[in-house]
FITI-147527 format. One record per residue (C-alpha): residue number from 1; y, x, z. Coordinates in Angstrom, 2 decimals, padded with zeros to 5 digits. Example, Ala and Ser with C-alpha at 12.3 -4.5 7.8 and 13.67 -1.06 7.14 Angstrom:
   seq         Y         X         Z
     1   -004.50    012.30    007.80
     2   -001.06    013.67    007.14
END
This chain:
   seq         Y         X         Z
     1    119.77    110.59    122.35
     2    120.08    108.31    125.13
     3    119.58    104.48    125.74
     4    122.56    102.48    124.66
     5    125.72    102.11    127.15
     6    126.54    105.82    126.82
     7    130.08    107.09    125.87
     8    132.08    106.29    122.52
     9    130.56    109.15    120.88
    10    133.96    110.95    120.05
    11    132.93    114.06    121.84
    12    129.20    114.05    119.89
    13    131.20    114.01    116.43
    14    133.41    116.97    117.23
    15    130.95    118.72    119.06
    16    128.48    118.21    116.06
    17    127.25    121.54    113.79
    18    129.43    122.36    111.14
    19    126.34    124.48    109.61
    20    125.54    122.97    105.94
    21    122.10    123.08    104.66
    22    121.45    125.46    101.81
    23    123.36    123.96    098.59
    24    121.18    125.24    095.53
    25    123.37    123.09    093.25
    26    126.86    121.06    092.61
    27    126.50    119.75    089.31
    28    129.02    117.16    087.46
    29    127.42    113.57    085.90
    30    128.87    112.13    082.90
    31    127.95    108.60    084.50
    32    127.24    107.43    087.91
    33    123.67    107.32    089.36
    34    122.32    104.05    090.65
    35    118.58    105.31    091.23
    36    116.77    108.58    091.67
    37    113.23    109.75    092.84
    38    111.86    113.18    092.79
    39    108.27    113.48    091.22
    40    105.34    113.77    093.64
    41    103.93    117.02    092.07
    42    106.63    118.66    090.28
    43    110.03    120.05    090.38
    44    111.76    116.82    088.47
    45    114.28    114.56    089.41
    46    114.39    110.92    087.74
    47    117.54    109.48    087.24
    48    118.84    106.14    086.10
    49    122.42    106.09    085.28
    50    125.00    103.04    085.48
    51    124.85    102.81    081.67
    52    120.94    102.23    081.78
    53    119.72    105.78    080.74
    54    116.86    107.10    082.06
    55    117.11    110.95    082.54
    56    114.59    113.39    083.62
    57    115.98    116.97    084.95
    58    114.37    120.18    086.35
    59    115.03    121.87    089.55
    60    117.65    124.00    087.48
    61    119.37    120.76    086.48
    62    117.95    121.25    082.94
    63    117.68    118.20    081.00
    64    113.81    117.44    080.17
    65    114.30    114.26    078.21
    66    116.22    110.98    078.22
    67    116.06    107.39    076.75
    68    117.72    104.69    076.45
    69    115.88    101.34    077.29
    70    118.56    099.04    075.57
    71    118.31    097.02    078.72
    72    119.29    097.32    082.59
    73    116.71    099.51    084.52
    74    116.11    097.73    087.75
    75    113.61    100.40    089.39
    76    111.87    103.49    088.92
    77    108.10    104.91    090.25
    78    106.05    108.19    089.67
    79    102.67    108.04    088.87
    80    100.89    109.97    092.33
    81    099.84    112.77    089.87
    82    103.37    112.99    088.66
    83    102.12    112.68    084.88
    84    103.77    109.38    084.30
    85    106.68    107.37    085.42
    86    106.93    103.44    085.18
    87    110.20    101.90    084.46
    88    111.02    097.91    085.52
    89    113.67    096.23    083.46
    90    115.42    093.30    084.14
    91    113.84    091.09    081.44
    92    110.29    091.51    083.50
    93    108.65    094.11    081.27
    94    107.53    097.50    082.95
    95    107.34    100.63    080.36
    96    105.08    103.43    081.40
    97    106.52    107.27    079.95
    98    105.19    110.13    079.90
    99    106.38    112.85    081.82
   100    106.58    115.78    079.35
   101    108.65    114.08    076.42
   102    109.63    110.59    077.85
   103    107.33    109.01    075.23
   104    106.44    105.49    075.61
   105    102.77    105.48    076.79
   106    102.57    101.81    077.34
   107    104.72    098.82    077.97
   108    103.67    095.50    079.86
   109    104.64    092.36    080.56
   110    103.26    090.70    084.00
   111    106.47    089.43    085.38
   112    109.16    086.98    083.83
   113    111.83    087.59    086.28
   114    113.88    091.14    087.16
   115    111.26    093.62    088.37
   116    112.71    094.96    091.77
   117    110.59    097.06    093.02
   118    107.65    099.35    092.34
   119    104.86    101.52    093.94
   120    101.92    103.31    092.64
   121    099.07    104.25    095.16
   122    096.30    106.32    094.57
   123    092.86    105.81    096.15
   124    091.97    109.17    098.16
   125    088.04    109.20    098.43
   126    086.13    111.45    100.67
   127    084.11    114.38    098.99
   128    081.12    112.69    099.90
   129    082.20    109.42    098.04
   130    083.07    111.55    095.38
   131    079.80    113.09    094.93
   132    077.69    109.75    095.14
   133    080.12    108.24    092.65
   134    080.75    111.00    090.18
   135    077.73    109.54    087.70
   136    078.92    106.35    087.75
   137    082.51    107.51    086.96
   138    081.53    109.13    083.72
   139    083.09    108.05    080.57
   140    079.97    108.38    078.62
   141    081.88    107.47    075.35
   142    082.46    111.11    075.43
   143    079.05    111.88    074.85
   144    078.71    110.10    071.37
   145    082.03    109.57    069.72
   146    084.92    111.87    068.60
   147    088.16    111.13    070.23
   148    089.66    107.72    069.60
   149    091.21    107.14    066.71
   150    094.90    106.41    066.41
   151    096.98    103.50    064.26
   152    097.51    104.66    060.98
   153    101.58    104.61    059.89
   154    102.85    101.57    057.90
   155    103.74    103.07    054.51
   156    107.61    103.49    054.48
   157    107.98    104.05    058.01
   158    108.25    107.23    060.94
   159    104.83    106.99    062.56
   160    104.91    105.77    066.26
   161    104.17    107.54    069.45
   162    100.72    107.80    070.03
   163    099.23    105.38    072.83
   164    097.19    107.23    075.53
   165    095.17    106.04    078.03
   166    096.50    106.47    081.87
   167    093.02    107.76    082.65
   168    094.00    111.22    081.38
   169    095.53    112.51    078.21
   170    093.84    113.45    075.22
   171    094.66    117.28    075.74
   172    092.16    117.00    078.85
   173    089.66    115.17    076.91
   174    089.75    117.39    074.33
   175    089.87    120.95    076.66
   176    087.05    119.30    078.58
   177    085.20    118.66    075.26
   178    085.32    122.73    074.17
   179    084.54    123.51    077.68
   180    081.07    121.62    076.73
   181    081.56    118.85    079.60
   182    080.86    115.32    078.74
   183    083.23    114.25    081.94
   184    087.05    113.34    081.93
   185    088.76    115.37    084.94
   186    088.27    113.87    088.00
   187    090.75    110.79    088.62
   188    090.78    108.63    091.64
   189    091.77    105.07    091.00
   190    094.95    104.38    091.34
   191    097.36    100.57    091.71
   192    100.55    100.19    090.22
   193    101.91    097.53    092.78
   194    105.29    095.31    091.30
   195    107.53    093.23    092.40
   196    110.17    090.84    091.19
   197    113.05    088.46    091.97
   198    111.06    085.45    092.14
   199    108.53    086.30    094.45
   200    105.95    087.46    092.39
   201    103.78    090.94    092.68
   202    101.39    092.21    090.39
   203    098.90    094.74    090.83
   204    097.53    096.87    087.57
   205    094.94    099.28    088.15
   206    095.93    102.71    086.03
   207    099.75    101.07    085.66
   208    097.72    099.03    082.66
   209    095.24    096.58    083.60
   210    096.24    094.01    085.88
   211    093.80    093.05    088.84
   212    095.61    091.17    091.55
   213    098.67    088.41    091.44
   214    100.36    086.80    094.25
   215    103.54    084.42    094.89
   216    105.17    084.88    098.19
   217    106.12    081.44    098.02
   218    102.83    080.24    098.78
   219    102.81    082.20    102.15
   220    101.65    080.10    104.83
   221    103.55    081.72    107.16
   222    106.66    080.31    106.54
   223    106.35    077.51    108.83
   224    108.78    076.26    111.26
   225    108.20    073.91    114.95
   226    108.32    070.84    112.55
   227    105.53    072.15    110.02
   228    105.01    068.51    108.47
   229    108.29    067.84    108.55
   230    109.30    070.96    106.79
   231    106.90    070.99    104.33
   232    108.17    068.00    102.57
   233    111.94    068.75    102.81
   234    111.95    072.58    102.20
   235    111.13    075.01    099.57
   236    110.56    079.00    100.07
   237    112.99    081.10    097.83
   238    111.94    084.79    097.64
   239    112.52    087.87    095.91
   240    110.48    091.26    096.58
   241    112.52    094.14    097.45
   242    110.10    096.62    098.33
   243    106.22    097.26    098.36
   244    103.63    099.43    099.47
   245    099.94    100.09    098.75
   246    097.96    102.14    101.59
   247    095.62    104.91    100.34
   248    092.97    103.46    101.14
   249    093.92    100.20    099.07
   250    093.29    097.93    102.21
   251    096.81    097.36    103.29
   252    099.75    095.90    101.49
   253    103.35    095.57    102.80
   254    106.07    093.30    101.46
   255    109.73    092.97    102.08
   256    111.20    090.39    101.00
   257    114.21    088.26    101.11
   258    113.47    085.05    101.68
   259    115.54    081.58    102.26
   260    114.40    078.06    102.11
   261    116.04    075.00    100.14
   262    116.56    071.62    101.60
   263    115.26    069.10    098.89
   264    117.88    066.25    099.79
   265    120.68    068.88    099.83
   266    120.05    071.72    098.03
   267    121.64    073.86    101.11
   268    120.21    077.50    101.34
   269    118.73    077.82    105.02
   270    117.35    080.62    107.16
   271    118.09    083.56    104.75
   272    116.25    086.98    105.98
   273    114.45    090.15    105.87
   274    110.82    089.61    106.48
   275    107.99    091.90    106.24
   276    105.07    090.65    105.00
   277    101.45    092.11    105.71
   278    098.24    091.31    102.83
   279    095.01    092.11    103.49
   280    093.65    093.84    099.96
   281    090.46    094.96    101.68
   282    088.80    093.89    098.34
   283    090.41    096.56    096.56
   284    089.20    099.03    099.28
   285    085.91    097.69    099.20
   286    085.35    097.66    095.28
   287    087.62    100.57    094.42
   288    084.28    102.03    092.31
   289    083.51    098.94    090.52
   290    087.34    098.36    089.49
   291    088.16    101.64    088.78
   292    084.66    101.50    086.35
   293    086.28    098.25    084.94
   294    089.89    099.64    084.81
   295    088.41    102.72    082.91
   296    086.98    100.75    079.70
   297    089.07    097.59    079.70
   298    092.40    099.35    078.82
   299    090.74    101.33    076.49
   300    089.41    098.56    074.65
   301    092.81    096.99    074.43
   302    094.27    099.95    072.66
   303    091.63    100.08    070.45
   304    092.38    096.40    069.22
   305    095.67    097.46    068.74
   306    094.62    099.89    066.40
   307    092.43    097.12    064.71
   308    095.36    094.89    064.05
   309    097.62    097.72    062.89
   310    094.56    099.07    060.74
   311    094.75    095.83    059.16
   312    098.00    095.06    058.55
   313    098.53    098.39    057.11
   314    095.60    098.19    054.52
   315    097.59    094.73    053.60
   316    100.68    096.46    052.79
   317    098.86    098.56    050.74
   318    097.05    096.06    048.78
   319    099.10    093.34    048.37
   320    101.93    095.89    047.27
   321    099.78    097.15    044.92
   322    097.96    094.41    043.26
   323    101.75    092.34    043.19
   324    103.32    094.69    041.18
   325    099.57    094.42    038.84
   326    100.27    090.49    038.77
   327    104.34    090.76    038.09
   328    103.05    092.75    034.79
   329    100.72    090.36    033.73
   330    102.75    087.36    034.40
   331    105.33    088.78    031.75
   332    102.59    088.83    029.11
   333    101.99    085.56    030.02
   334    105.40    084.61    029.01
   335    105.24    086.50    026.07
   336    102.44    084.58    025.15
   337    104.40    081.24    025.20
   338    107.16    083.08    023.56
   339    105.08    083.77    020.51
   340    103.77    079.67    020.62
   341    100.47    080.51    021.77
   342    099.05    078.23    025.48
   343    096.11    080.62    025.74
   344    095.68    082.68    028.93
   345    095.90    086.53    029.38
   346    092.23    086.72    030.10
   347    090.98    084.88    026.84
   348    093.09    087.30    025.08
   349    091.63    090.34    026.49
   350    088.01    088.85    026.26
   351    088.88    088.36    022.51
   352    090.09    092.08    021.99
   353    086.53    093.18    023.89
   354    084.66    091.29    021.51
   355    086.66    091.30    018.20
   356    088.51    094.65    018.84
   357    091.46    093.17    017.24
   358    094.56    091.91    019.25
   359    096.93    089.31    018.65
   360    100.55    089.91    018.13
   361    101.60    089.17    021.19
   362    099.16    091.26    023.22
   363    099.37    094.11    020.80
   364    103.40    094.07    021.80
   365    102.48    093.52    025.65
   366    100.03    096.50    025.44
   367    102.53    099.19    023.44
   368    105.74    097.86    024.20
   369    105.76    096.16    027.39
   370    103.43    098.50    028.96
   371    102.69    101.44    027.02
   372    100.07    104.44    028.27
   373    102.50    105.60    030.88
   374    103.06    102.18    032.42
   375    098.84    101.17    032.35
   376    098.40    104.97    033.88
   377    101.16    103.83    036.99
   378    099.71    100.77    037.18
   379    096.07    102.28    037.44
   380    097.10    104.65    039.82
   381    099.09    102.34    042.02
   382    095.95    100.34    042.18
   383    093.43    103.09    042.90
   384    095.81    105.01    045.41
   385    095.96    101.63    047.45
   386    091.86    101.45    047.13
   387    091.69    104.99    048.14
   388    094.21    104.02    051.18
   389    091.88    101.06    051.96
   390    088.85    103.46    052.15
   391    090.54    106.29    054.29
   392    091.79    103.54    057.16
   393    088.79    101.85    057.13
   394    086.27    105.29    057.58
   395    088.99    106.83    059.97
   396    090.39    104.12    061.94
   397    089.17    100.63    061.68
   398    085.41    101.48    061.49
   399    085.26    104.13    064.49
   400    087.67    101.66    066.51
   401    085.51    098.51    066.10
   402    082.29    101.28    067.00
   403    084.14    102.40    069.99
   404    085.12    098.89    071.03
   405    081.48    097.59    070.89
   406    080.12    100.75    072.52
   407    082.64    099.97    075.61
   408    081.97    096.44    075.66
   409    078.14    097.64    075.79
   410    079.22    099.71    078.80
   411    080.42    096.68    080.55
   412    078.03    094.31    079.79
   413    075.63    096.86    081.65
   414    077.54    096.36    084.47
   415    078.27    092.62    084.50
   416    074.49    092.45    085.26
   417    074.92    093.68    088.46
   418    076.39    090.35    089.52
   419    076.25    091.01    093.08
   420    079.06    093.42    092.99
   421    081.09    092.82    089.64
   422    081.03    088.92    089.80
   423    083.34    089.90    093.23
   424    086.00    091.53    091.06
   425    085.95    089.01    088.13
   426    083.20    090.56    085.48
   427    081.48    087.43    084.29
   428    078.56    088.65    081.95
   429    078.86    085.36    079.55
   430    082.40    086.60    078.78
   431    081.45    089.90    078.34
   432    078.70    089.23    076.17
   433    080.56    086.68    074.01
   434    083.04    089.32    073.49
   435    080.38    091.91    072.57
   436    079.07    089.48    069.65
   437    082.64    089.26    068.52
   438    082.54    093.04    068.12
   439    079.09    093.20    066.35
   440    080.57    090.45    063.80
   441    083.82    092.82    063.06
   442    081.21    095.71    062.35
   443    079.60    093.58    059.61
   444    082.72    092.09    058.45
   445    083.60    095.56    057.99
   446    080.57    096.60    056.38
   447    081.05    093.68    053.87
   448    084.58    094.51    052.99
   449    083.74    097.83    052.26
   450    081.15    096.77    049.47
   451    083.62    094.45    048.38
   452    086.34    097.19    048.27
   453    083.90    099.76    046.45
   454    082.94    097.26    043.89
   455    086.53    095.99    043.20
   456    087.99    099.62    042.89
   457    085.50    100.19    040.70
   458    085.78    097.45    038.14
   459    089.37    097.98    038.31
   460    089.06    101.64    037.03
   461    087.00    100.44    034.31
   462    089.22    097.74    033.47
   463    092.04    100.04    032.93
   464    089.96    102.96    031.21
   465    089.20    100.50    028.57
   466    092.59    099.19    028.10
   467    093.98    102.74    027.34
   468    091.11    103.26    025.03
   469    091.95    099.90    023.47
   470    095.52    100.91    023.12
   471    094.94    104.03    021.43
   472    092.63    102.41    019.22
   473    095.54    099.68    018.04
   474    098.16    102.38    017.83
   475    095.61    104.10    015.20
   476    095.38    107.37    017.04
   477    092.80    109.99    015.79
   478    089.60    109.28    017.66
   479    088.15    112.44    016.57
   480    090.25    114.23    019.32
   481    091.94    111.19    021.57
   482    088.77    109.11    022.06
   483    086.59    112.04    023.19
   484    088.75    112.43    026.04
   485    087.61    108.98    027.47
   486    084.04    108.43    028.99
   487    081.99    105.41    027.68
   488    083.26    102.18    028.74
   489    080.58    099.32    029.94
   490    081.75    096.54    027.75
   491    079.45    093.91    029.74
   492    080.91    095.11    033.16
   493    084.69    094.78    031.70
   494    083.65    091.29    030.35
   495    082.40    090.37    033.83
   496    085.55    091.46    035.09
   497    087.84    089.61    033.09
   498    085.55    086.44    033.76
   499    085.56    086.47    037.46
   500    087.93    088.78    039.06
   501    090.77    089.08    036.76
   502    092.58    085.91    038.20
   503    090.76    085.88    041.51
   504    091.62    089.05    043.81
   505    087.95    088.79    046.12
   506    089.70    091.60    048.14
   507    093.27    089.67    049.46
   508    091.41    086.79    051.08
   509    089.52    089.25    053.41
   510    093.04    090.71    054.27
   511    095.13    087.04    054.63
   512    097.00    086.94    057.68
   513    095.62    084.55    060.23
   514    098.20    082.21    059.88
   515    097.66    081.44    055.80
   516    094.14    079.71    057.63
   517    091.69    081.04    054.98
   518    088.15    080.53    054.86
   519    085.75    081.79    052.62
   520    083.23    080.45    050.82
   521    079.24    080.83    050.57
   522    076.58    080.18    048.48
   523    073.71    078.17    049.46
   524    071.77    081.18    049.54
   525    073.96    083.20    052.06
   526    073.94    079.86    054.13
   527    070.39    079.82    054.23
   528    069.69    083.20    055.10
   529    072.38    083.19    058.06
   530    070.32    080.52    059.39
   531    066.89    081.78    059.31
   532    068.40    084.90    060.97
   533    070.45    082.60    063.72
   534    066.81    081.65    064.88
   535    065.53    085.28    065.57
   536    068.76    085.05    068.30
   537    071.21    087.61    068.59
   538    073.95    085.45    067.87
   539    075.03    082.23    068.43
   540    078.04    081.77    065.82
   541    076.22    081.38    062.37
   542    079.44    080.62    060.09
   543    081.44    083.67    061.12
   544    080.62    084.91    057.44
   545    083.17    082.47    056.61
   546    085.96    083.93    058.50
   547    088.56    086.91    056.70
   548    088.52    089.96    058.37
   549    091.84    089.34    060.55
   550    090.37    086.10    061.97
   551    087.24    088.36    063.26
   552    089.63    090.70    065.01
   553    091.41    087.88    066.11
   554    088.21    086.46    067.69
   555    087.80    089.58    069.12
   556    091.19    089.67    070.91
   557    090.82    086.49    072.50
   558    087.30    087.06    073.69
   559    088.47    090.14    075.34
   560    091.46    088.33    076.78
   561    089.34    086.17    078.03
   562    087.00    088.75    079.66
   563    089.65    090.56    080.98
   564    091.68    087.96    082.52
   565    089.45    086.92    084.67
   566    089.47    089.84    087.29
   567    092.96    088.51    087.96
   568    091.59    084.92    088.78
   569    088.96    086.42    091.18
   570    090.77    088.76    093.01
   571    094.32    087.05    093.32
   572    092.67    084.44    095.75
   573    091.16    087.20    098.03
   574    094.59    088.73    098.78
   575    095.09    087.28    101.91
   576    098.47    087.01    103.56
   577    098.23    088.29    107.36
   578    101.27    088.39    109.20
   579    105.18    088.32    109.12
   580    108.03    089.23    110.92
   581    111.78    088.52    110.71
   582    113.34    092.24    110.87
   583    116.73    090.95    110.29
   584    118.60    087.59    109.39
   585    121.00    088.04    106.14
   586    124.97    086.14    106.02
   587    123.65    084.31    103.18
   588    121.00    084.33    100.30
   589    123.46    085.71    097.71
   590    124.32    088.77    099.46
   591    123.84    092.16    097.78
   592    120.55    093.79    098.72
   593    120.92    096.99    096.42
   594    123.35    098.02    099.43
   595    121.20    097.43    101.79
   596    118.97    100.62    102.72
   597    115.17    100.10    102.67
   598    112.21    102.61    102.78
   599    108.58    101.49    103.30
   600    105.41    103.89    103.02
   601    101.87    104.19    104.27
   602    100.74    107.62    105.67
   603    097.76    109.05    106.88
   604    097.66    111.18    109.56
   605    094.74    113.85    110.30
   606    094.21    114.40    113.67
   607    092.81    117.62    114.53
   608    094.13    118.19    118.19
   609    092.72    115.52    120.77
   610    092.05    111.97    119.29
   611    094.79    109.63    120.43
   612    095.09    106.26    122.08
   613    096.18    103.29    120.10
   614    095.82    100.10    121.66
   615    093.17    101.18    123.65
   616    091.10    102.69    121.46
   617    090.25    105.94    120.44
   618    091.57    107.37    117.12
   619    091.00    110.45    115.19
   620    092.65    109.60    111.66
   621    095.23    107.22    111.48
   622    097.15    104.99    108.92
   623    100.58    104.66    109.37
   624    103.25    101.82    108.07
   625    106.77    102.70    108.65
   626    109.55    100.34    107.59
   627    113.20    101.73    107.83
   628    116.31    099.40    107.16
   629    120.10    099.48    107.78
   630    121.09    095.91    108.92
   631    123.29    094.45    106.30
   632    125.82    093.11    108.73
   633    126.20    096.48    110.88
   634    125.85    100.22    108.61
   635    125.46    101.58    112.27
   636    122.15    099.86    113.17
   637    119.05    100.96    111.95
   638    115.80    099.27    113.11
   639    112.22    101.08    112.89
   640    109.19    099.37    112.65
   641    106.17    101.40    112.96
   642    102.40    099.61    112.62
   643    099.29    101.21    113.09
   644    096.38    100.64    110.90
   645    092.69    101.35    111.29
   646    090.84    104.50    111.76
   647    090.10    106.25    108.58
   648    087.13    107.77    109.83
   649    085.36    104.63    110.53
   650    083.30    102.35    107.87
   651    085.43    100.46    105.39
   652    084.13    097.11    106.96
   653    084.79    097.91    110.70
   654    088.47    098.98    110.00
   655    090.93    096.24    111.72
   656    094.16    095.40    109.95
   657    096.88    096.34    112.39
   658    096.08    097.39    116.08
   659    099.32    098.09    117.29
   660    102.89    097.09    116.39
   661    105.83    099.16    118.00
   662    109.05    098.92    117.01
   663    112.84    100.25    117.88
   664    116.34    100.14    117.16
   665    119.08    102.87    116.71
   666    122.60    102.62    117.05
   667    124.93    105.42    115.48
   668    128.07    106.26    117.93
   669    130.96    105.27    117.23
   670    133.16    106.24    113.92
   671    129.50    106.57    112.20
   672    127.97    104.75    109.66
   673    124.64    104.95    107.30
   674    125.20    105.32    103.86
   675    121.34    105.52    103.05
   676    118.06    106.62    104.40
   677    114.52    107.70    103.06
   678    111.14    108.34    104.82
   679    110.24    112.04    104.56
   680    107.07    114.06    105.09
   681    105.51    114.11    108.80
   682    106.80    111.09    109.58
   683    110.39    112.04    109.40
   684    113.13    110.33    108.98
   685    116.40    111.30    107.07
   686    119.31    109.55    106.90
   687    122.80    110.04    104.97
   688    125.71    109.48    107.55
   689    129.55    109.37    106.62
   690    132.21    108.48    109.20
   691    133.35    104.69    108.92
   692    136.43    103.49    107.05
   693    137.16    101.15    109.72
   694    138.55    104.17    111.90
   695    140.12    106.06    109.20
   696    141.05    109.74    110.09
   697    141.24    111.46    106.73
   698    137.45    113.07    107.43
   699    136.37    115.05    104.92
   700    132.75    115.26    106.20
   701    129.29    113.59    105.58
   702    126.21    114.42    107.66
   703    122.22    114.77    106.71
   704    120.26    113.94    109.81
   705    116.84    114.44    110.40
   706    114.28    112.76    112.86
   707    110.99    113.28    113.83
   708    109.91    109.67    114.29
   709    106.73    110.10    116.49
   710    109.22    111.75    119.19
   711    111.18    108.37    119.28
   712    110.46    106.11    122.19
   713    108.88    103.45    120.55
   714    108.10    100.17    122.30
   715    105.44    097.74    121.92
   716    105.81    094.20    120.78
   717    104.47    091.70    122.02
   718    101.99    089.14    119.39
   719    104.34    087.79    116.56
   720    104.45    084.15    116.50
   721    105.23    082.81    112.97
   722    107.91    080.21    114.40
   723    109.29    082.63    116.55
   724    112.83    082.93    115.01
   725    114.01    085.98    116.78
   726    114.51    089.30    114.56
   727    113.41    092.68    115.14
   728    117.22    093.65    116.64
   729    117.08    090.91    118.99
   730    113.65    091.47    119.85
   731    114.11    095.21    120.69
   732    117.27    094.03    122.42
   733    115.21    091.86    124.91
   734    112.65    094.56    125.49
   735    115.16    097.44    125.68
   736    113.80    099.09    123.08
   737    117.52    100.29    121.62
   738    118.63    104.01    121.49
   739    121.95    105.50    120.95
   740    122.29    108.03    118.21
   741    124.89    111.01    117.78
   742    125.18    114.05    115.74
   743    123.56    116.26    118.36
   744    120.51    114.26    117.93
   745    117.89    115.05    115.56
   746    118.69    117.74    113.27
   747    122.11    117.29    111.79
   748    123.88    119.40    108.64
   749    127.41    118.97    107.74
   750    128.35    117.96    104.23
   751    131.63    118.96    102.98
   752    132.49    115.77    101.22
   753    133.75    112.07    102.89
   754    132.58    109.73    099.53
   755    128.61    109.94    099.50
   756    126.76    106.98    097.73
   757    123.54    105.90    097.42
   758    120.96    106.67    096.53
   759    119.78    109.19    098.64
   760    116.59    110.96    097.07
   761    114.51    113.15    098.91
   762    111.37    115.51    097.65
   763    108.56    115.74    100.00
   764    106.69    118.22    097.95
   765    109.56    120.96    097.81
   766    111.53    120.00    100.65
   767    114.78    118.64    098.76
   768    117.59    115.76    098.91
   769    119.64    115.20    096.38
   770    123.09    113.47    097.33
   771    125.45    112.02    094.93
   772    129.20    111.92    095.57
   773    131.99    109.36    094.14
   774    133.57    111.62    091.60
   775    130.02    111.76    089.55
   776    128.60    114.84    091.32
   777    124.87    115.64    092.28
   778    124.51    118.00    095.70
   779    120.80    119.32    095.85
   780    120.45    120.68    099.30
   781    117.05    122.70    100.67
   782    115.80    120.48    103.84
   783    113.41    123.12    104.87
   784    115.10    126.18    105.78
   785    114.39    128.04    108.79
   786    117.01    127.35    111.42
   787    116.59    130.31    113.24
   788    117.54    132.63    110.34
   789    120.29    129.95    109.89
   790    121.63    130.42    112.95
   791    121.95    134.16    112.63
END
């Protein structure tokens, strides 16, 4: 490695090592791979193919599972514990899949444009902080409640995948219960960051709970020498290409393609690749509170889904059964008209009950149209629907509502700590309103249970009486037949015929919200509700006029209002700090997928002597490395290193960025960078091939590993927001340019010339997966012993 200005590098290429890395696998692929990422904890490789399939393979290339989203997959990212993978799509949606079987855990739609990058960062607290917060982080619902209920299956459909919280799998919870503990296995707060093609960045705690949102187009740093003229004539156009969040959740870095559009001429000017620093200190300062809220809120949202699905299933069961009942007895009305009678079916049945004799039309309907078998089938249909409703209420709807009320009560208790919780948007008033609505749902469920029990009993008695009457009309021997039927309360049957035969009291409670049904209350009930309201405890005195579905919908609206508040409070506190122009782009419509980018935050524990950074002694540093390939020159690579605060210092004393270093690498003649990736221990892996401009019929490519801390970085002066020099021009001006040959770093030959991106590197296993144009995948070991290899 030498300063720029050496020879053309031909001797270096010829003298480069011909020793390859150890090749573990060489597999053919049915389709080209466009994206790939290694699981951080397991030997699993996720790959997105050109036909939009997501495949996960084991280390031995055995396929674990495969899913077809039915739309273009734009980016993927593993959860830090390796138990789930986030998949971004072109329509702006993000799907979370389970690592074991690809099951869809959750689908979120926080973006309106294509999701272009994902980063899942996990907070790493010290052991003392974990001990201090362990009681606060305990999920006390496990003490008092069984595992959360699942949504019932819709009749006639295959049961859908079960929802599973990101806070721990059901297996972990059940295992903890078997061991006699009331705590879910410890898990740190993790935040899923996503950026889209419109310049929007969204933050979701545990991947599902929104806690922040920012728009790069609002960045005040994008100004020119004439800001007043610029602001009137230009508009910022930006898309997020990479995003990274530090392990202390206090610093976020964005790589974005930004340009400016003139309002008058509509011309695009000044396109470039920018690195933007965002201060997210609020997330780090309030990570304990965020974890408490983010643990409860997603669980409530999933339980709300259980309420909605349970209501829909109950509606399906009951409406199907009562529709068959109504259809049969509508035929009786037509039969009466055919016989010249204009009485109603209810009057005919009351006459039969009172006199014991039936008209010709009623006799024909009971004996011919229905028959005893038809009566039994109709009675069984109504009875089965009632039993199903009881099961759904007891096993799904009521447990879900009780657990929702408990978790909202937990949040209500947290919200009383206003000094800390209001800073993250947990409003006591909104939570209290949602908790009141949860109580109203429980009251509605109890009322519906009483109505359901009464109604199903009356239907059972009515069909029993009809069966007994049919046998009497048919003249069957009562001594042997009637004794098999129990006694029928005639007064109860008469009450059913007068009040419930033509009006189903259950149907209004199961009506959809769109039906706009309003239940009627007696004067006595209204007076009692007003008396209870005077005692306090709730504000909505008219809630009994709502149906069950309306009350569930009201609860959902209240919870949505309460849970969307953190985004509105936290987002303004995500402050843009600085930006730097990394490189210019020829135009705003360049294919940035061909531009290799790598961005990561690294934490280094300094076990040796403390180091000096910016004149300050540090013992534990946070690094931010940005590596990228120049779009107009594949042989030029820019590396920007930013040093964050000392992690051993208290949070409030850490600086944002205390030092900024940079260097540019120029590959020797005939070489070009195909792709690059940041590796563990501050290493940079380059996938290099011979440039097509020089030809020569080469059949080789190379993998090269650099130790970043060994590169001669040079410090950059304070970056001015109006400085129009990009990183390559700045490094050129201060001499921070280095020529790189194959004899530099640690280079190994790959006997392939048509290598293509992506380059997938596993830091946990020390593996690199390289893809070849002929639809092949090569798996190399990067951790081989060089001494043994030389021997």
